[in-house]
N, C-alpha and C positions, 0 to 999 in steps of 0.2 A: 802867703802861704794863702790857698783854698778858701771862701767860706762855701762852706754846703750846704747852707742859708740863706746866703744869695743864691748861688747857682738855685736851689730851687723856683725863688723866684723871677729869677730869671727866667727861666724853663718854661716857670705858667706863665709869666705875661709876657711868652714868644718871642725874648727880646737875645735869647739862645738855644740853639736848637741840642734838646739830648745827647745827639752823635760829636756838635760841636765840641758839647762840653768834655764825653770823653776823647775827642778829639788832643785837648787843651791839656788833659794831665794827661795821653802818649809823650804830644812832642815834648812837656816839661822835665820825663823821663829822660826820653832821649837824649836831651842836655846836658840831663845833671849826676844821673844818676853812676854814672862814668868815675866820676869824683866821689859820690856822695857814699855810691855802695850799698844803697840802700834795698835792692831787690835782689831775692832769690833768680826770679826768673819774669818774666812779666809776657804777657799778651799784645802785641807787636798790631792787631791784627782789631783789639778788644771793640766793639759798636756795642751801642746802649741795649736796652730794650724798652718792649711796646709802652707799658704800662707801668704804676706803680709812683712811690712819693718818692725813692729813691732813684727812679729814673735818670738816668745822668748823674750818676752817679760814680768817682773810681773806684773800689776798694782797694786798698790788700790787706792779707792776709795771714798774719803769721805765721813763719813754718812750722810751728807743730801743731797745727789746724788742719784735718783732714782735707783733700780738697779731690776732683773725681777729677777735673782739669786740669791740675799740676803735682808736680808729684811735692813728698812732705814730706821732709828730709831730716827734716827738725834741728839744725845744723849741724850731724854728726857725722863719721866717716858708720857708723855699723849702718843707716836707714842711707846714703848714697843712692838718690836713683829708686827710692820705693816711691810707687804708685796707689795709695789711695784708690778704691774704687766706689767711694762715697763720698760725698760733701757733707763735713760735721752735719747736724742741728744750724749750729751760728751762722755756718754758712749761706745755706740753704731758708738760712730766717731774709739774711739780705739779700736774694735772690727771687725772692717773693716777693721781698717790698723794690722789687724792682731795683738794685743794686748791678754797677757791672765789674767782677771780681776784676781788677787788670793783673795781678801777678802774686809773688809771695814772695815776705818785708822774712828777712836775714833775725835769726834769734841769735843769743849765744847756745850752745852747742844742750839737748833738753832743758832750755830756759833755766839752769842753771851758772856757772860761774864763768868757764869758756868767753873771751872776748871773741867777738866777729872782728870784720877792718870796716864795717862800720863809721863813719866819724862823724860828729856833730857839724847842723852845717853854717853854724854860726861862727865857728873856730874849728877849722876842721888837723888841730894841734889835740884837739879834744873827745874824751869817749862821747857818746849820743845819750848812755845810759844802755841802759840791759832788764830784761835780757828781752825786753820789745823793741831791741835799738832797731830793725831800719822798717818797722811801725810808725818812731815816734821822731824818726827821721826821714821821712818820705816825708809826714807830712807838714814838719818845721820849713820842709827846702820849698816849699810849693807844688811839688808833683803828686798827689793825691789832697784828697778834698776828709779824706774817714781812713782811717784800717784797724783795724782787728789787731789787741796784744794781748798776751794771759796775766795774772797776778798771781805769784803764791807768795813773797815778801813783797816788797815793791818795785816790780820790773811793770807796771804799767804810769803810778804816780811821778814816780822818781825819772827812768825817762825823759817822760814828760814834762815835768818842770827844766832838766838840763836840756830840750830843747826848745821850751819857752812855746809851747803846743798844751790846750786845752785836752784833761780826759775825764774818762771815769772808770774806776773801779763798782761795781754794783754791786746789790747787796748780795750775798752767798745764793749762788742756783737761781735769781732772778732770769741768767742766758744759760742751757747746759752746756755742759763741761765732754760732752759724751763727743767720743772722735779729736779730742783736744790730746796730746802725749803728757800721760799724766807724771805729775809729779807726790803730789802729794792733797789726796781724794778730800781732805776739810778744810784746806786753804786756795786750794786754786780757783782762780777765777780770769772770766773770760770780759776785757776790759775794751772801749774805745777809744781813738783820738780824732783829734780834730781844732779847727784853729781856733774854736772862742767854745767859752760855753752852750751854747745855744745851737752850737753845730752837733755837739756830742748828744744833747742831748733829744733833736731831729732823728741823728742817727736811731739811738735805741732807741725811741718812740716809734719809731716806724720797722726796729726787725722785732720789737713785742709785741705790735698791735696796741699799745698803749698811749691812746692821744693827750692820757694824762703826764706824763714826761715833759711832754713842751712850755717849753718856759711860759710862761704867762706872760700877759704884755703890760701886767701893771706889776712892781714886785714889793707885797711887803715889808720891812724890815726887821729881820729874824734878832732872836735874842742870840746874842754868840758868847759862846763862853771860849779861852785863849788858853792853849797846851800847851806847853815849852817841853814838852817828856824829857823832864831833869830827868829821869831815870833812868834815857840813854843818851849821856852825859851832854855835852856843851856842843852848840854849832859854833860854824866861823858865824864870822861878820856879815857875808851875802844872805845868810838863810833867817840870820835876828835879825837884819835889817827888812827883810822882806815877811818876815810876821809882823814885825811893829807896822810899816808902810801899809800892811790891805787891813791892820786890825782899826788900824786909824783912820785909814780911806770910809772903811766900811761905819764909825760911829759917827764919823761927822756925814756919813749919806744919813742916820736914823739910828743905826742899830744901837743896843743899848749892848753892851762890850763888857765884857770882864774876864780875870786870869780864874780859873780853873785846875783845881786839884783834883787829878783822879785819884781813889780810890786805892787804897797798900793791895790790893789782888789785882786791879787792873796791873801796876805795875809788876805784877811779879808775871800774871799773863805773858806780858813781855819778854820776863825773862824766859822763859819757858817754849815760847816756840819755834827754837830750835830742834827740839825734845821731837814733837808734833813733824814739823816739818820734816827732820833726818828721819824719825822712826820711820814714818809710811815710804819716803823715799826708796830705802832698802828695800823695800816689798815693788815698787809701780818697778823700779830699775831691777830687778834682782837677775833679766834675764842677760839683759845687756852687760851687767854687773857682772857675774858668774860666766857667761858662758863667750862672751868678748871683753874678759878684761883687757884684755892690753890696748887693744883701741879702746877705749872709753878714754873719753876729753880726760887732761889730765888733770886739772884745776874739781872736776867733781868725780873724778875717781879718788884723790885724795882725800875730798871734801869722806866719800862714802867709805875708806877704808879707817875717818880717824873717828864717822861715830856706827860704829859696828859694837860697839857696847854698851847703847840701849836695850832695856829690857822690857817687854811689856810689863812688868809694874809699871816702869818710868816713865809709861808711855802713858797708862791708866792714872798714872797721879798727874801729870800733864796736860787730860781731858779734862780731869776733875778740874783744877786753876782753867782751863780755863773757859764753863760752861758757868759754875760760881763769878769767873771774872765779867762775863755777857750780861746776865742780871745786874752787878752791878752796874756798868755803863747804860746798861737801859734805864736805870733809878736818874742817873747824872742827866737821861735826853728829859728828864719832865719840872728841871728846874733851865735848862736852854734850848734852843730848835734846833743846833749847830754849835759844831766844836771848829776852830779856827788849827791847824797848828804846821808843825814845819812837812815839806814834802823834801829834800832832801838835806841832808850834813853841807853843802852848802853849791855850789855851780859847780858842774860839770868837770871832773879832776880831770890834769890832760894827761896825756897818753891814752894807747888803748889797752895798756895793760891789767885794767881794771875799770867795771860797769859802772864803779859808786858803790856807796854802802847803805844798805836798806834799815838799817838803823829807826830811822822813823815813820817805816810805810810799814813793818810786819803787827806790830799789834795791831791796827787797825784790821788787818787780810784776816789775824788768828780770831776776831771777833766780830767779822762776818760784813762789817756795817760799809754803805755806802758811799765814796772817797771820792769827790773831785779835784783832778789839779784847776787850780786860776793860776794861770804866769801875772805874776805882779813887779820886775822890773828888774832889770838890765847892769850886770857891773861887769867893767872888767868889758866888756861885748859880751858876756854869757847870760844866758835868763836862769831866773830863779821864781819858784812859784812856791805858794800856799797851799793845802790843804782840808776844805773846807769839808765837812762830815754829818751823816745823819743818821738816826736810831736804824734800825736793821730793818727794813721792805719801806724803808721812806726815801725811795731816792727821788723822786718827785724835789720834793721840800729840800735835798743835799742839790738838788741843780738848782733848785730857784735861789735857792742862797748862794751859791756859786755869781751865779748870773748877777745878783748882787753886788759882791762882791766886789764883781768882776768889773759892772756900771761901775760900781764908784771910786777905782782908781784910772779909770779915765779921764774921771773927773778932774 
């Protein structure tokens, strides 16, 4: 993989030109993407910008995010050839920071269930996850150092776990979702993929102009609460081992580690996530569902068919649970600095008929808290990670603790 922070250091030292860094990514895309299928389109003539902390950094943009220089087709036949007139604010944030937008990465249709043809770089018989399939795979395959994805259920953290890359789903609305195809306005969150935790921290810091998001040179040992999410059923052996391995490594590195039970209202929030998501999806996708029903991707269409019965009263009750659960979770962080939990039920499933199960991600998306995937171990040739979570707004703390766990695992 290509480390963003390493590229920045080499460019700053004059050991690598920004244009040479971009050329490196273009060569990797040309060599690998016919096999991996991570890109919908790319710019073979891309050049580095003149200035900015991300000059020389090639970035892939998930294809539900508007770009003025590339079509935005959302993985769906309905939007084939659709060309936005303007960049989404998150794309402009990257450009202002000096990044080069090198292409659009594949997404499941409307960032939902229907898979792409993208394959997992670690084992081509397995899914890279979804819905940010191409972004995770492109970083994992060493084609680009940074990519944008989005998460409504588990679409950043889960593919990061399956592909063995670092990722952050920031606090809700740290990054704007204007110009991003909406699925659920309460849940949709723009996130980043990189080779390591420090790489996604560099990317997020540059995009937001928040230097406090950079991982400090000296890391304090955090108070860690381990959450198994028993309310979401048991994980496979690989994910259970990853959680145990990361917890043990953190403790050996000096962190205080203890198992933590979630308040019952938080478990109830996990159960009602679907109500919030699907009720809002029916409104966000109302035109597509009513006027283009036959052209809708089949898995998403079936999902919307099944959820037509949710009422405003159901939604209001679910939002009430959500608000109370967020308050209860906030109190949990009086006891610990971060939570460490499962990123996925196991390694990436075989085949491309499914992008995997988001059951260990969706609660934290609903809570709006920052989540960092830390690659943890390899099982049968496939990666699996753990998620480090901090309280809402404490993205710097989540990144620092994620780097602490990452460093502890390397030891």
